[in-house]
N, C-alpha and C positions, 0 to 999 in steps of 0.2 A: 430269413436268407440275410446275408452279409456279401458285401463288396468291399475290398481293399486297394486301396492304392496307395504305394508309397512314393515316396519323394526325398531329395533331399541328399543322395550320394554324391559323386563324383572324386577328383584327383587333388587328393591333400600329400602334403610333406609329411616326414614320421616326427611323430611329436605334436604334429596339429588337432586340429577339432572337427566333427560333422554332426549335426543334427540330422536325424531322420524321423521323417513325419509317416504314419499310416494313416490316412485318411479312411474313416469307414461309411458304409450307407446301411442301411435295413434296421430292422427293430431290435436285435437282438445283440447289439453291439454291447451296450452295457450290463448287457449279465454273463458277458462272454469272457474267459481270459485270453489274454492277448501276449504272444510271443513273438521275439525277432530270434531268426534264424539266417543262418550264414553258410555258404558253398562256395569254398573255393576250386576251381580247377583239380581234378583227379580226385576229391576228397568226399566225403558223406556231408549232408547237409547237417548242421549241428545248432543245439538250441545255445544261443547267444545270452537271452533275460526273457522273463516271462512276469507280467503282471496279472495279478487275479481281480474279479470283480469287485473285490476286497480293499485292495489295494496294495496286497504283499505282495512282495516281489521275489524274485533269484536271479542268481547270475551262473554262467558258466566261471569257473576260477581263473580261465586265461584273461576274464575282461572286470574281474573284480576290483572294485577301485577307480575303473578308470572310464565304465561306461554305467548308465543311469536311466532305466526307464520308466516313463511317467504313462498317464492318462488323463484324459479331460474328458469326461463320459456327456457333458453336455455340447461339445465340438463334435463327438465323436472320434477323437484322435487318441493316436498312441504314438508316443516320441522315443527315440534312442539317441540320448548324449553321448558323443564319443570322444574322449578326450584322451590327450596322450598316445594315440593312435602309432601302430607298428606297422612295418611290412606284411607280417603274419596275419594281421586283418583284413587284408585285400578278400576281397568276396562279392559274391552278388548276395546283398540281404534281402531276406521276405516277412512280410506279415503275417502271423498266424493268427485267426480268430478261432476260439474252442468252445462250446457249448453243449450243453444236453437238454434237448425237447421231448418231453413225453419217453424218458425214457433211451430217448437213440440220441446218440453222440453226432454232433455236424463241426464239419472240419473245415474251412474256406483258407484260401492264399490270395496275396495279392502277387503281382507278376514280377517282384523285383525290382531292386537298384543296386547299381552296381556303385563298388568302393572300393577307390583304389589307392595305395598309401604308396609313395614311390618318391624319391627325389631325382 
């Protein structure tokens, strides 16, 4: 079982930065792939960035070069550093953890944190 709690969202001006945190509890975090997703009003939820248990990462094209995902397994945390924010980055950001146990996929979500980019 993994529980996830996001924090760090808020209101920021275009060009500004925010750092989102995802705090996890549970025993499976270190073996889980973790992703940040976002969902804007009227749009589907999309993957923003992901980091695997070994540390490899991937990003949506729209955030490459601006966002950085990282993890600290000792602290059971994943971070999303967001720079050069744009109004189109406005969305609720969700943390997701995915792992496979005994052949069964397990998928966990946090409650989300609002990011608003506006002047």
